[in-house]
Every structure is written in C-alpha cells, then in structure tokens.
N, C-alpha and C positions, 0 to 999 in steps of 0.2 A: 504494500500500500504506500502510495506517495502522497505528499501534501504540498499545496502550493497556495501562497497568499496572492489574491487577485483583487483588483479594483473593478467593480461593475460599472463600466462606462455606459451601459444601456439604461441605467437608472440614474437620473440627475435630480437632486432635490432643489427646492426653491432657492436655497442659499449657495447654489453652484457647487455642492459637494456630492460625492458618490460613495456608496457603502463599500467597506472592505469585507471580504469573504475569504474563507478557506475552502479550497477545492480538493476533495479527496478522489483519488483514482485507484481503482482496484479491480483487477480482472476485466478490464475494458469498460467498467462502469464508472460513472462520474457523478458526484454529488457535491453541491455547493451549499455551505452554511454561512449565514451572515454573522458577523462578530459584534454588531451593534456600534460600530465605529464608522464615521464617515470622514472623508478628506477630499480636498480639492484635487482635481485631475492633474493640475500643474505641479503638485507636490508629491506625486507618486512615481517611483522608479520601478517599472515593471520587471526589468531584468534582475535587479537586486532584491525585489520583493520587499521594499521598505520605503518609508517616506524620505524625501530629499533633505539635505542639510539646511536649506533655507526655509523650511516649513516653520511657521510661528510656534506651533504646539508639538514639535517633533518628538521631544523626549517622552511626553505623556502618551502620545499615540503609539510610538514604537514600543513602549513598555506594555501597553494594553494589548497590542498585537502579539507580542512575544508571549505574554502570560496566558492569553486565551488560546493561542495556537498550541502551546505546550500542554495545557489542560485537555484539549480536544484530541491530542495525539496519543493519549494513554490507551492501553490495549482494550479497556472496557468499552470504548466508543466504537470499536470496529463492528461489534455485533449490532449496535444501535444504528449505525450509519448504513450498513448493508445487511439487512436482515435475511 
C-alpha cells in the first residue's frame, strides 16, 4: 500500500483554497480521504508533497499534514480503507 498527499484542484473554496487529501493505493484500487486542511494552490508543491516555504501558515499546516498522515498510515486503517 502506498500513500500520497495531494491537493484537490477540482475543488476550490470561496477563499481560493483547496483541500489537502491523502490518496491510498493498493492492488490497483485508489481511495482519497480528506484531512480537513485547506491551502492555496500557489503554496502547494506537488512533487515534494508539502507546502512551499513562502506559505504564511507553513509550519502549522505541515505539522497537521504530517501528524494526520502518520495516524492514517497505521496498519489498522488498511482494513477500514479497503474492506
């Protein structure tokens, strides 16, 4: 199973931010789960899967992204994500 942090560019809120999600890939199946964090598209680096250095709230967003993705990567989530 692989994990990937993505910014959903197809969803743009009124404040010009988009939600951050974790995408799970396993045996050809894909599932995306929102993290409850949103960031402006200009501040997202898709290759590095993190916010850019010039983001005003970078430390807080990066901390939330890391802590939530680590919690979701635990082995107990595998059965919940792909029943």
